TORKOL-4160 file (C-alpha; in steps of 0.2 Angstrom, whole numbers, padded with zeros to 4 digits, m for minus):
322
<pt num="1" X="0652" Y="0112" Z="0783"/>
<pt num="2" X="0636" Y="0109" Z="0787"/>
<pt num="3" X="0629" Y="0122" Z="0777"/>
<pt num="4" X="0641" Y="0114" Z="0764"/>
<pt num="5" X="0636" Y="0095" Z="0763"/>
<pt num="6" X="0618" Y="0099" Z="0763"/>
<pt num="7" X="0619" Y="0113" Z="0746"/>
<pt num="8" X="0628" Y="0100" Z="0738"/>
<pt num="9" X="0616" Y="0085" Z="0742"/>
<pt num="10" X="0603" Y="0096" Z="0737"/>
<pt num="11" X="0610" Y="0099" Z="0719"/>
<pt num="12" X="0616" Y="0079" Z="0718"/>
<pt num="13" X="0597" Y="0074" Z="0722"/>
<pt num="14" X="0589" Y="0087" Z="0709"/>
<pt num="15" X="0602" Y="0082" Z="0695"/>
<pt num="16" X="0602" Y="0064" Z="0696"/>
<pt num="17" X="0585" Y="0059" Z="0688"/>
<pt num="18" X="0586" Y="0074" Z="0674"/>
<pt num="19" X="0605" Y="0064" Z="0670"/>
<pt num="20" X="0598" Y="0047" Z="0671"/>
<pt num="21" X="0583" Y="0053" Z="0659"/>
<pt num="22" X="0594" Y="0062" Z="0648"/>
<pt num="23" X="0604" Y="0044" Z="0646"/>
<pt num="24" X="0589" Y="0035" Z="0645"/>
<pt num="25" X="0582" Y="0043" Z="0628"/>
<pt num="26" X="0596" Y="0043" Z="0615"/>
<pt num="27" X="0594" Y="0055" Z="0600"/>
<pt num="28" X="0593" Y="0041" Z="0588"/>
<pt num="29" X="0583" Y="0041" Z="0569"/>
<pt num="30" X="0571" Y="0028" Z="0567"/>
<pt num="31" X="0558" Y="0022" Z="0553"/>
<pt num="32" X="0551" Y="0011" Z="0541"/>
<pt num="33" X="0539" Y="0011" Z="0528"/>
<pt num="34" X="0520" Y="0008" Z="0532"/>
<pt num="35" X="0513" Y="0013" Z="0514"/>
<pt num="36" X="0517" Y="0001" Z="0505"/>
<pt num="37" X="0519" Y="m0009" Z="0521"/>
<pt num="38" X="0535" Y="m0016" Z="0525"/>
<pt num="39" X="0539" Y="m0034" Z="0530"/>
<pt num="40" X="0545" Y="m0028" Z="0547"/>
<pt num="41" X="0531" Y="m0016" Z="0551"/>
<pt num="42" X="0516" Y="m0029" Z="0544"/>
<pt num="43" X="0524" Y="m0043" Z="0555"/>
<pt num="44" X="0526" Y="m0032" Z="0571"/>
<pt num="45" X="0515" Y="m0030" Z="0585"/>
<pt num="46" X="0509" Y="m0013" Z="0578"/>
<pt num="47" X="0503" Y="m0023" Z="0561"/>
<pt num="48" X="0487" Y="m0027" Z="0565"/>
<pt num="49" X="0478" Y="m0043" Z="0558"/>
<pt num="50" X="0494" Y="m0043" Z="0545"/>
<pt num="51" X="0505" Y="m0050" Z="0560"/>
<pt num="52" X="0494" Y="m0064" Z="0562"/>
<pt num="53" X="0496" Y="m0071" Z="0542"/>
<pt num="54" X="0505" Y="m0085" Z="0540"/>
<pt num="55" X="0521" Y="m0079" Z="0534"/>
<pt num="56" X="0522" Y="m0066" Z="0548"/>
<pt num="57" X="0520" Y="m0081" Z="0561"/>
<pt num="58" X="0533" Y="m0089" Z="0554"/>
<pt num="59" X="0546" Y="m0075" Z="0553"/>
<pt num="60" X="0543" Y="m0073" Z="0571"/>
<pt num="61" X="0544" Y="m0091" Z="0575"/>
<pt num="62" X="0562" Y="m0091" Z="0563"/>
<pt num="63" X="0567" Y="m0074" Z="0572"/>
<pt num="64" X="0566" Y="m0081" Z="0588"/>
<pt num="65" X="0556" Y="m0065" Z="0594"/>
<pt num="66" X="0543" Y="m0052" Z="0589"/>
<pt num="67" X="0547" Y="m0038" Z="0580"/>
<pt num="68" X="0544" Y="m0025" Z="0592"/>
<pt num="69" X="0558" Y="m0013" Z="0586"/>
<pt num="70" X="0552" Y="m0013" Z="0569"/>
<pt num="71" X="0559" Y="0006" Z="0567"/>
<pt num="72" X="0575" Y="0002" Z="0571"/>
<pt num="73" X="0581" Y="m0010" Z="0556"/>
<pt num="74" X="0598" Y="m0002" Z="0555"/>
<pt num="75" X="0616" Y="m0004" Z="0548"/>
<pt num="76" X="0630" Y="0006" Z="0555"/>
<pt num="77" X="0646" Y="0012" Z="0544"/>
<pt num="78" X="0638" Y="0005" Z="0529"/>
<pt num="79" X="0644" Y="0024" Z="0517"/>
<pt num="80" X="0634" Y="0016" Z="0502"/>
<pt num="81" X="0645" Y="0000" Z="0502"/>
<pt num="82" X="0627" Y="m0009" Z="0501"/>
<pt num="83" X="0630" Y="m0022" Z="0491"/>
<pt num="84" X="0648" Y="m0025" Z="0498"/>
<pt num="85" X="0642" Y="m0024" Z="0517"/>
<pt num="86" X="0623" Y="m0033" Z="0516"/>
<pt num="87" X="0623" Y="m0050" Z="0512"/>
<pt num="88" X="0613" Y="m0059" Z="0497"/>
<pt num="89" X="0600" Y="m0070" Z="0505"/>
<pt num="90" X="0598" Y="m0056" Z="0521"/>
<pt num="91" X="0594" Y="m0041" Z="0511"/>
<pt num="92" X="0577" Y="m0040" Z="0521"/>
<pt num="93" X="0585" Y="m0041" Z="0539"/>
<pt num="94" X="0599" Y="m0029" Z="0531"/>
<pt num="95" X="0611" Y="m0044" Z="0538"/>
<pt num="96" X="0605" Y="m0042" Z="0556"/>
<pt num="97" X="0602" Y="m0057" Z="0566"/>
<pt num="98" X="0589" Y="m0049" Z="0576"/>
<pt num="99" X="0578" Y="m0048" Z="0560"/>
<pt num="100" X="0584" Y="m0066" Z="0550"/>
<pt num="101" X="0564" Y="m0070" Z="0550"/>
<pt num="102" X="0561" Y="m0055" Z="0537"/>
<pt num="103" X="0574" Y="m0065" Z="0525"/>
<pt num="104" X="0561" Y="m0081" Z="0523"/>
<pt num="105" X="0559" Y="m0083" Z="0505"/>
<pt num="106" X="0539" Y="m0084" Z="0503"/>
<pt num="107" X="0526" Y="m0077" Z="0491"/>
<pt num="108" X="0512" Y="m0074" Z="0505"/>
<pt num="109" X="0520" Y="m0060" Z="0516"/>
<pt num="110" X="0506" Y="m0046" Z="0518"/>
<pt num="111" X="0508" Y="m0037" Z="0502"/>
<pt num="112" X="0502" Y="m0021" Z="0494"/>
<pt num="113" X="0491" Y="m0021" Z="0478"/>
<pt num="114" X="0498" Y="m0007" Z="0464"/>
<pt num="115" X="0500" Y="m0003" Z="0446"/>
<pt num="116" X="0513" Y="m0004" Z="0434"/>
<pt num="117" X="0518" Y="0013" Z="0429"/>
<pt num="118" X="0507" Y="0021" Z="0439"/>
<pt num="119" X="0513" Y="0037" Z="0453"/>
<pt num="120" X="0513" Y="0033" Z="0470"/>
<pt num="121" X="0519" Y="0039" Z="0486"/>
<pt num="122" X="0530" Y="0029" Z="0499"/>
<pt num="123" X="0523" Y="0034" Z="0517"/>
<pt num="124" X="0539" Y="0031" Z="0528"/>
<pt num="125" X="0535" Y="0032" Z="0545"/>
<pt num="126" X="0549" Y="0039" Z="0557"/>
<pt num="127" X="0550" Y="0045" Z="0577"/>
<pt num="128" X="0565" Y="0058" Z="0573"/>
<pt num="129" X="0567" Y="0070" Z="0559"/>
<pt num="130" X="0586" Y="0066" Z="0551"/>
<pt num="131" X="0594" Y="0073" Z="0534"/>
<pt num="132" X="0597" Y="0059" Z="0520"/>
<pt num="133" X="0594" Y="0051" Z="0503"/>
<pt num="134" X="0579" Y="0037" Z="0501"/>
<pt num="135" X="0583" Y="0025" Z="0487"/>
<pt num="136" X="0569" Y="0016" Z="0479"/>
<pt num="137" X="0572" Y="m0002" Z="0471"/>
<pt num="138" X="0561" Y="m0012" Z="0461"/>
<pt num="139" X="0565" Y="m0030" Z="0458"/>
<pt num="140" X="0567" Y="m0036" Z="0438"/>
<pt num="141" X="0557" Y="m0045" Z="0427"/>
<pt num="142" X="0555" Y="m0062" Z="0432"/>
<pt num="143" X="0559" Y="m0060" Z="0451"/>
<pt num="144" X="0555" Y="m0077" Z="0458"/>
<pt num="145" X="0548" Y="m0072" Z="0479"/>
<pt num="146" X="0549" Y="m0091" Z="0484"/>
<pt num="147" X="0569" Y="m0087" Z="0483"/>
<pt num="148" X="0579" Y="m0077" Z="0494"/>
<pt num="149" X="0581" Y="m0059" Z="0489"/>
<pt num="150" X="0598" Y="m0055" Z="0480"/>
<pt num="151" X="0606" Y="m0040" Z="0475"/>
<pt num="152" X="0607" Y="m0048" Z="0458"/>
<pt num="153" X="0587" Y="m0048" Z="0457"/>
<pt num="154" X="0587" Y="m0027" Z="0459"/>
<pt num="155" X="0593" Y="m0015" Z="0444"/>
<pt num="156" X="0610" Y="m0006" Z="0448"/>
<pt num="157" X="0600" Y="0011" Z="0450"/>
<pt num="158" X="0587" Y="0015" Z="0459"/>
<pt num="159" X="0570" Y="0020" Z="0451"/>
<pt num="160" X="0568" Y="0035" Z="0463"/>
<pt num="161" X="0578" Y="0046" Z="0475"/>
<pt num="162" X="0574" Y="0058" Z="0489"/>
<pt num="163" X="0586" Y="0067" Z="0497"/>
<pt num="164" X="0580" Y="0078" Z="0512"/>
<pt num="165" X="0562" Y="0076" Z="0513"/>
<pt num="166" X="0553" Y="0083" Z="0526"/>
<pt num="167" X="0546" Y="0074" Z="0541"/>
<pt num="168" X="0528" Y="0079" Z="0540"/>
<pt num="169" X="0515" Y="0072" Z="0555"/>
<pt num="170" X="0528" Y="0057" Z="0559"/>
<pt num="171" X="0530" Y="0054" Z="0540"/>
<pt num="172" X="0541" Y="0056" Z="0526"/>
<pt num="173" X="0531" Y="0054" Z="0510"/>
<pt num="174" X="0541" Y="0050" Z="0494"/>
<pt num="175" X="0532" Y="0055" Z="0477"/>
<pt num="176" X="0537" Y="0042" Z="0464"/>
<pt num="177" X="0534" Y="0033" Z="0448"/>
<pt num="178" X="0537" Y="0014" Z="0446"/>
<pt num="179" X="0541" Y="0005" Z="0431"/>
<pt num="180" X="0531" Y="0000" Z="0419"/>
<pt num="181" X="0537" Y="m0016" Z="0413"/>
<pt num="182" X="0534" Y="m0027" Z="0430"/>
<pt num="183" X="0518" Y="m0039" Z="0433"/>
<pt num="184" X="0514" Y="m0049" Z="0447"/>
<pt num="185" X="0523" Y="m0051" Z="0465"/>
<pt num="186" X="0538" Y="m0040" Z="0466"/>
<pt num="187" X="0547" Y="m0032" Z="0480"/>
<pt num="188" X="0550" Y="m0015" Z="0481"/>
<pt num="189" X="0566" Y="m0012" Z="0492"/>
<pt num="190" X="0570" Y="0004" Z="0501"/>
<pt num="191" X="0586" Y="0011" Z="0507"/>
<pt num="192" X="0589" Y="0026" Z="0519"/>
<pt num="193" X="0605" Y="0032" Z="0520"/>
<pt num="194" X="0609" Y="0044" Z="0535"/>
<pt num="195" X="0619" Y="0058" Z="0534"/>
<pt num="196" X="0616" Y="0064" Z="0551"/>
<pt num="197" X="0619" Y="0049" Z="0558"/>
<pt num="198" X="0631" Y="0035" Z="0552"/>
<pt num="199" X="0615" Y="0025" Z="0549"/>
<pt num="200" X="0608" Y="0017" Z="0534"/>
<pt num="201" X="0589" Y="0008" Z="0535"/>
<pt num="202" X="0583" Y="m0006" Z="0523"/>
<pt num="203" X="0567" Y="m0011" Z="0520"/>
<pt num="204" X="0556" Y="m0025" Z="0511"/>
<pt num="205" X="0539" Y="m0021" Z="0506"/>
<pt num="206" X="0530" Y="m0035" Z="0494"/>
<pt num="207" X="0519" Y="m0029" Z="0482"/>
<pt num="208" X="0508" Y="m0036" Z="0469"/>
<pt num="209" X="0508" Y="m0026" Z="0451"/>
<pt num="210" X="0491" Y="m0029" Z="0441"/>
<pt num="211" X="0481" Y="m0017" Z="0429"/>
<pt num="212" X="0481" Y="m0001" Z="0421"/>
<pt num="213" X="0484" Y="0018" Z="0428"/>
<pt num="214" X="0467" Y="0018" Z="0433"/>
<pt num="215" X="0463" Y="0000" Z="0440"/>
<pt num="216" X="0468" Y="0001" Z="0459"/>
<pt num="217" X="0455" Y="0009" Z="0469"/>
<pt num="218" X="0457" Y="0009" Z="0488"/>
<pt num="219" X="0450" Y="m0003" Z="0500"/>
<pt num="220" X="0449" Y="m0008" Z="0519"/>
<pt num="221" X="0451" Y="m0023" Z="0525"/>
<pt num="222" X="0442" Y="m0029" Z="0540"/>
<pt num="223" X="0452" Y="m0030" Z="0556"/>
<pt num="224" X="0467" Y="m0020" Z="0551"/>
<pt num="225" X="0471" Y="m0003" Z="0560"/>
<pt num="226" X="0464" Y="0012" Z="0550"/>
<pt num="227" X="0477" Y="0024" Z="0547"/>
<pt num="228" X="0494" Y="0012" Z="0548"/>
<pt num="229" X="0495" Y="0005" Z="0530"/>
<pt num="230" X="0494" Y="m0013" Z="0536"/>
<pt num="231" X="0488" Y="m0028" Z="0526"/>
<pt num="232" X="0479" Y="m0042" Z="0531"/>
<pt num="233" X="0487" Y="m0059" Z="0528"/>
<pt num="234" X="0483" Y="m0072" Z="0517"/>
<pt num="235" X="0492" Y="m0081" Z="0500"/>
<pt num="236" X="0492" Y="m0069" Z="0485"/>
<pt num="237" X="0487" Y="m0051" Z="0482"/>
<pt num="238" X="0480" Y="m0042" Z="0499"/>
<pt num="239" X="0472" Y="m0027" Z="0501"/>
<pt num="240" X="0480" Y="m0017" Z="0516"/>
<pt num="241" X="0470" Y="m0004" Z="0526"/>
<pt num="242" X="0467" Y="0011" Z="0515"/>
<pt num="243" X="0473" Y="0030" Z="0520"/>
<pt num="244" X="0464" Y="0045" Z="0520"/>
<pt num="245" X="0471" Y="0057" Z="0507"/>
<pt num="246" X="0465" Y="0074" Z="0504"/>
<pt num="247" X="0454" Y="0074" Z="0485"/>
<pt num="248" X="0465" Y="0088" Z="0479"/>
<pt num="249" X="0481" Y="0077" Z="0475"/>
<pt num="250" X="0478" Y="0071" Z="0457"/>
<pt num="251" X="0487" Y="0056" Z="0460"/>
<pt num="252" X="0486" Y="0051" Z="0478"/>
<pt num="253" X="0495" Y="0034" Z="0484"/>
<pt num="254" X="0484" Y="0022" Z="0497"/>
<pt num="255" X="0491" Y="0006" Z="0507"/>
<pt num="256" X="0479" Y="m0002" Z="0495"/>
<pt num="257" X="0484" Y="0006" Z="0478"/>
<pt num="258" X="0487" Y="0021" Z="0467"/>
<pt num="259" X="0475" Y="0031" Z="0458"/>
<pt num="260" X="0487" Y="0041" Z="0445"/>
<pt num="261" X="0489" Y="0048" Z="0428"/>
<pt num="262" X="0500" Y="0035" Z="0417"/>
<pt num="263" X="0521" Y="0033" Z="0418"/>
<pt num="264" X="0529" Y="0042" Z="0406"/>
<pt num="265" X="0545" Y="0037" Z="0409"/>
<pt num="266" X="0554" Y="0023" Z="0418"/>
<pt num="267" X="0571" Y="0030" Z="0421"/>
<pt num="268" X="0575" Y="0036" Z="0439"/>
<pt num="269" X="0571" Y="0050" Z="0447"/>
<pt num="270" X="0576" Y="0061" Z="0461"/>
<pt num="271" X="0562" Y="0068" Z="0471"/>
<pt num="272" X="0562" Y="0081" Z="0486"/>
<pt num="273" X="0546" Y="0082" Z="0496"/>
<pt num="274" X="0541" Y="0097" Z="0503"/>
<pt num="275" X="0531" Y="0102" Z="0519"/>
<pt num="276" X="0517" Y="0108" Z="0506"/>
<pt num="277" X="0517" Y="0092" Z="0494"/>
<pt num="278" X="0518" Y="0081" Z="0511"/>
<pt num="279" X="0503" Y="0088" Z="0517"/>
<pt num="280" X="0492" Y="0082" Z="0501"/>
<pt num="281" X="0495" Y="0065" Z="0504"/>
<pt num="282" X="0492" Y="0051" Z="0517"/>
<pt num="283" X="0493" Y="0055" Z="0535"/>
<pt num="284" X="0502" Y="0042" Z="0546"/>
<pt num="285" X="0508" Y="0043" Z="0564"/>
<pt num="286" X="0521" Y="0031" Z="0570"/>
<pt num="287" X="0514" Y="0019" Z="0583"/>
<pt num="288" X="0522" Y="0020" Z="0601"/>
<pt num="289" X="0538" Y="0010" Z="0603"/>
<pt num="290" X="0546" Y="0010" Z="0619"/>
<pt num="291" X="0563" Y="0007" Z="0610"/>
<pt num="292" X="0561" Y="0020" Z="0598"/>
<pt num="293" X="0570" Y="0035" Z="0609"/>
<pt num="294" X="0556" Y="0047" Z="0606"/>
<pt num="295" X="0562" Y="0064" Z="0604"/>
<pt num="296" X="0577" Y="0075" Z="0607"/>
<pt num="297" X="0568" Y="0088" Z="0615"/>
<pt num="298" X="0566" Y="0081" Z="0631"/>
<pt num="299" X="0586" Y="0076" Z="0633"/>
<pt num="300" X="0591" Y="0090" Z="0627"/>
<pt num="301" X="0580" Y="0101" Z="0640"/>
<pt num="302" X="0584" Y="0086" Z="0654"/>
<pt num="303" X="0603" Y="0090" Z="0650"/>
<pt num="304" X="0601" Y="0109" Z="0651"/>
<pt num="305" X="0591" Y="0108" Z="0667"/>
<pt num="306" X="0605" Y="0097" Z="0676"/>
<pt num="307" X="0619" Y="0108" Z="0669"/>
<pt num="308" X="0610" Y="0122" Z="0678"/>
<pt num="309" X="0608" Y="0116" Z="0692"/>
<pt num="310" X="0626" Y="0108" Z="0695"/>
<pt num="311" X="0631" Y="0125" Z="0692"/>
<pt num="312" X="0621" Y="0132" Z="0705"/>
<pt num="313" X="0628" Y="0119" Z="0716"/>
<pt num="314" X="0644" Y="0124" Z="0714"/>
<pt num="315" X="0642" Y="0143" Z="0715"/>
<pt num="316" X="0632" Y="0140" Z="0731"/>
<pt num="317" X="0646" Y="0126" Z="0736"/>
<pt num="318" X="0660" Y="0139" Z="0733"/>
<pt num="319" X="0651" Y="0154" Z="0742"/>
<pt num="320" X="0650" Y="0145" Z="0757"/>
<pt num="321" X="0667" Y="0141" Z="0758"/>
<pt num="322" X="0672" Y="0159" Z="0757"/>
C-alpha cells in the first residue's frame, strides 16, 4: 500500500505544474497594426513617444487604464455582421468598454503620413498565426476626425482584402494600394475576421494623406523606438519611426510614408501575402505582452508531457496492485 501511495504522489507532483502551465497559456490569436500605427498600439506602453501625446493621455484617462493588452482588441461571434454588432461611434474600440478611450473624436492622435493612390504595406503585428481575412477601409472624402467614427464614414466595400497571409517575423504584411481621391486626415480601419477562431479584430490607424506618389520619404522621429512603427505625439501630421526595408522592393511602406509607383485603380483588391513577398517588406517583432498567451507550442508540449506521466503513474499503480 505504501508503494502504491508513493507512486501516485510522485505522478501528481510531477504533472501538476505542467497542467497549471498549460491552463495558464491559452492558444488564442492576438494582433494590431503597427504600420500605419494603430491607436491602440501608439497609446500602449509599447508606443514609445507616441503614448505621451496629448490624445493618448486623454484616451488612457477616458479608458481608466493603460492599453497594456494592445493586441487583444477582439470581439467573438461577429461572423461578418460588423455593422450590426459594432455600434456607431465605437468602431475603434470594437464596442469593448476596456478600449473606450480609443473612440475619442480628436484630430491629434499619433498618425502616419501617406500618399494618395500609392502602394503601401500594412504591417499587422501578431503573436500567434491564425487563418482569416483582413479587410481594409479608408474613410470617405469629407471625413471629420472631430466626430466619432461611424459606419457611414466608411465605404460599403473595403479597398483591399487579404486572405490567410503568412505570419513572418511576428507580423502579417499586406500589400495594397490607397484610393487616390482622399487628402488630409483620414482613418484606415482594419478588420481581421479569423476563421480558425470565432474572433474578429478591429483597429483604427490615423493617417494624413498628402503629396504625389513620390512625395513621402522615410524619417525617424526622436524618442520613438526603432522598428515598431510608432509615431510621436502632437497635432496634425506626424512622422513615426521608419522601419528598415530591403532595397530590392520597388514599393516599400514605412511608418512615415510610402514610396511607390502611381496607383492604377481604386477598386477593392484581393491580396494574399506569401513568405517570399513578406521577406521583402519591413521587419517587425511584436512587443512582449504578458496577456498575449505566448505561443501554442509550450502548452501543447506541457499537456503531452503531463498525459505521459499520468499514464506512467497509472501503470505503476496497477502493476503494484497485481
